[in-house]
C-alpha positions as semicolon CSV with decimal commas, in nm:
position;residue;x (nm);y (nm);z (nm)
1;X;9,090;8,846;10,007
2;X;8,856;8,545;10,024
3;X;8,508;8,624;10,145
4;X;8,386;8,550;10,497
5;X;8,063;8,358;10,543
6;X;8,043;8,428;10,916
7;X;8,095;8,724;11,143
8;X;8,413;8,611;11,316
9;X;8,657;8,885;11,408
10;X;8,950;8,852;11,167
11;X;9,274;8,964;11,326
12;X;9,507;8,909;11,031
13;X;9,577;8,711;10,715
14;X;9,927;8,598;10,614
15;X;10,029;8,414;10,302
16;X;10,209;8,080;10,325
17;X;10,338;7,841;10,056
18;X;10,033;7,611;10,069
19;X;9,765;7,870;10,133
20;X;9,677;8,154;10,369
21;X;9,693;8,159;10,747
22;X;9,390;8,320;10,913
23;X;9,388;8,443;11,273
24;X;9,061;8,533;11,451
25;X;9,008;8,673;11,801
26;X;8,727;8,625;12,055
27;X;8,584;8,324;11,874
28;X;8,468;8,108;12,165
29;X;8,135;8,197;12,325
30;X;7,974;8,028;12,628
31;X;7,809;7,761;12,412
32;X;8,145;7,680;12,252
33;X;8,308;7,648;12,594
34;X;8,040;7,397;12,696
35;X;8,116;7,200;12,377
36;X;8,486;7,191;12,465
37;X;8,409;7,075;12,821
38;X;8,191;6,795;12,682
39;X;8,469;6,691;12,446
40;X;8,721;6,685;12,729
41;X;8,500;6,455;12,934
42;X;8,488;6,198;12,650
43;X;8,853;6,216;12,545
44;X;9,108;5,937;12,569
45;X;9,450;6,023;12,711
46;X;9,721;6,003;12,447
47;X;10,096;6,068;12,455
48;X;10,180;6,308;12,173
49;X;10,559;6,325;12,180
50;X;10,783;6,062;12,022
51;X;11,148;6,022;11,933
52;X;11,078;5,750;11,676
53;X;11,228;5,820;11,334
54;X;11,366;6,165;11,414
55;X;11,715;6,283;11,497
56;X;11,604;6,524;11,767
57;X;11,391;6,357;12,036
58;X;11,059;6,515;12,120
59;X;10,974;6,494;12,489
60;X;10,642;6,320;12,556
61;X;10,353;6,557;12,621
62;X;10,000;6,453;12,699
63;X;9,675;6,519;12,521
64;X;9,319;6,399;12,473
65;X;9,210;6,227;12,152
66;X;8,838;6,241;12,073
67;X;8,601;6,095;11,815
68;X;8,493;6,350;11,552
69;X;8,132;6,231;11,572
70;X;8,097;6,382;11,919
71;X;8,196;6,723;11,785
72;X;7,985;6,720;11,468
73;X;7,649;6,886;11,509
74;X;7,770;7,142;11,762
75;X;7,751;7,516;11,697
76;X;8,129;7,536;11,716
77;X;8,165;7,270;11,445
78;X;7,920;7,458;11,220
79;X;8,104;7,786;11,286
80;X;8,437;7,636;11,180
81;X;8,296;7,469;10,868
82;X;8,132;7,792;10,753
83;X;8,448;7,995;10,803
84;X;8,674;7,738;10,635
85;X;8,449;7,703;10,330
86;X;8,409;8,079;10,302
87;X;8,773;8,173;10,350
88;X;8,932;7,896;10,145
89;X;8,649;7,861;9,890
90;X;8,649;7,487;9,939
91;X;8,402;7,218;10,043
92;X;8,455;7,030;10,368
93;X;8,416;6,655;10,315
94;X;8,482;6,519;10,665
95;X;8,606;6,600;11,015
96;X;8,910;6,373;11,032
97;X;9,068;6,429;11,370
98;X;9,007;6,622;11,692
99;X;9,218;6,638;12,005
100;X;9,336;6,864;12,285
101;X;9,710;6,918;12,324
102;X;9,874;6,989;12,658
103;X;10,226;7,126;12,698
104;X;10,430;7,241;12,996
105;X;10,758;7,411;13,066
106;X;11,059;7,186;12,997
107;X;10,897;6,994;12,711
108;X;10,983;7,041;12,345
109;X;10,790;6,998;12,022
110;X;10,907;6,940;11,665
111;X;10,827;7,096;11,328
112;X;10,562;6,887;11,153
113;X;10,265;6,881;10,915
114;X;9,930;6,753;11,041
115;X;9,807;6,404;10,962
116;X;9,515;6,172;11,029
117;X;9,469;5,798;10,997
118;X;9,469;5,698;10,631
119;X;9,583;6,041;10,510
120;X;9,769;6,033;10,178
121;X;10,028;6,284;10,062
122;X;9,789;6,425;9,802
123;X;9,503;6,472;10,049
124;X;9,425;6,835;10,132
125;X;9,300;6,948;10,468
126;X;9,246;7,258;10,680
127;X;9,345;7,261;11,046
128;X;9,173;7,472;11,310
129;X;9,359;7,548;11,634
130;X;9,187;7,720;11,926
131;X;9,372;7,839;12,235
132;X;9,184;7,731;12,549
133;X;9,366;7,893;12,842
134;X;9,140;8,164;12,993
135;X;9,439;8,392;13,063
136;X;9,771;8,425;12,882
137;X;10,052;8,676;12,942
138;X;10,312;8,764;12,680
139;X;10,601;8,663;12,905
140;X;10,464;8,309;12,921
141;X;10,570;8,244;12,559
142;X;10,408;7,940;12,397
143;X;10,372;8,093;12,049
144;X;10,258;7,880;11,753
145;X;10,525;7,898;11,479
146;X;10,494;7,839;11,104
147;X;10,779;7,751;10,866
148;X;10,860;7,741;10,495
149;X;10,991;7,436;10,307
150;X;11,347;7,508;10,423
151;X;11,220;7,511;10,783
152;X;11,287;7,880;10,824
153;X;11,035;8,056;11,050
154;X;10,766;8,250;10,864
155;X;10,496;8,353;11,112
156;X;10,432;8,356;11,484
157;X;10,092;8,347;11,656
158;X;10,055;8,422;12,027
159;X;9,821;8,186;12,220
160;X;9,569;8,455;12,310
161;X;9,261;8,322;12,493
162;X;8,972;8,248;12,256
163;X;9,190;8,287;11,946
164;X;9,131;8,069;11,640
165;X;9,395;7,988;11,377
166;X;9,310;7,831;11,037
167;X;9,575;7,698;10,799
168;X;9,634;7,425;10,538
169;X;9,709;7,102;10,727
170;X;10,022;7,026;10,522
171;X;10,184;7,352;10,633
172;X;10,490;7,306;10,852
173;X;10,436;7,431;11,206
174;X;10,532;7,375;11,569
175;X;10,329;7,424;11,885
176;X;10,486;7,646;12,147
177;X;10,596;7,546;12,496
178;X;10,542;7,779;12,795
179;X;10,829;7,962;12,962
180;X;10,944;7,901;13,319
181;X;10,718;8,187;13,428
182;X;10,407;7,977;13,355
183;X;10,344;7,701;13,610
184;X;10,036;7,544;13,455
185;X;9,951;7,372;13,124
186;X;9,912;7,531;12,780
187;X;9,602;7,380;12,613
188;X;9,476;7,394;12,256
189;X;9,189;7,233;12,071
190;X;9,296;7,098;11,730
191;X;9,045;6,998;11,461
192;X;9,144;6,868;11,115
193;X;8,906;6,882;10,819
194;X;8,947;6,707;10,484
195;X;8,841;6,942;10,205
196;X;8,776;6,948;9,833
197;X;8,975;7,257;9,732
198;X;8,917;7,518;9,468
199;X;9,162;7,552;9,178
200;X;9,394;7,798;9,356
201;X;9,438;7,591;9,671
202;X;9,484;7,270;9,471
203;X;9,757;7,430;9,259
204;X;9,951;7,542;9,566
205;X;9,958;7,182;9,692
206;X;10,084;7,050;9,358
207;X;10,394;7,270;9,353
């Protein structure tokens, strides 16, 4: 298993075609929460869903797009960089994209790989997803799903409060939508990092 450079509580590791999926619990402390609140106050509303170019329409769902520069320099940013570089044995070259997603009952999301402006097919990145709701019950659903190249489900991650998920950005995944039993909004913080990979990670992306 790759080494850890920080003391985050690792819940589990699961292998995927393009590199491992890491799940950590109880990641956000009070300082991190203040960072997220600051980011929210500077975000620009953005509609995430689109039916353009796909056979199955994705219902529009709102979010907040933010400039990476606001996030860089925070303790949370440093925590993520250290964990990514330690776990994936790579070097982070830039924070490419950061936004907060919001989803509600009745919406749907599609299987996708993450992207940022100017991203090329050969570019390699690591995505960090943090679940922001302070309370989450199992019956509310909303699980984050990961898929293989044939779009068959591989792994499922429950949106537990304070949980962090790390995975290669080109991995196919789909954000979950809450069940009818949840009458509020499911929120996640998504951060995408461009990285210079080690030999193992680079080979997985060339397959």
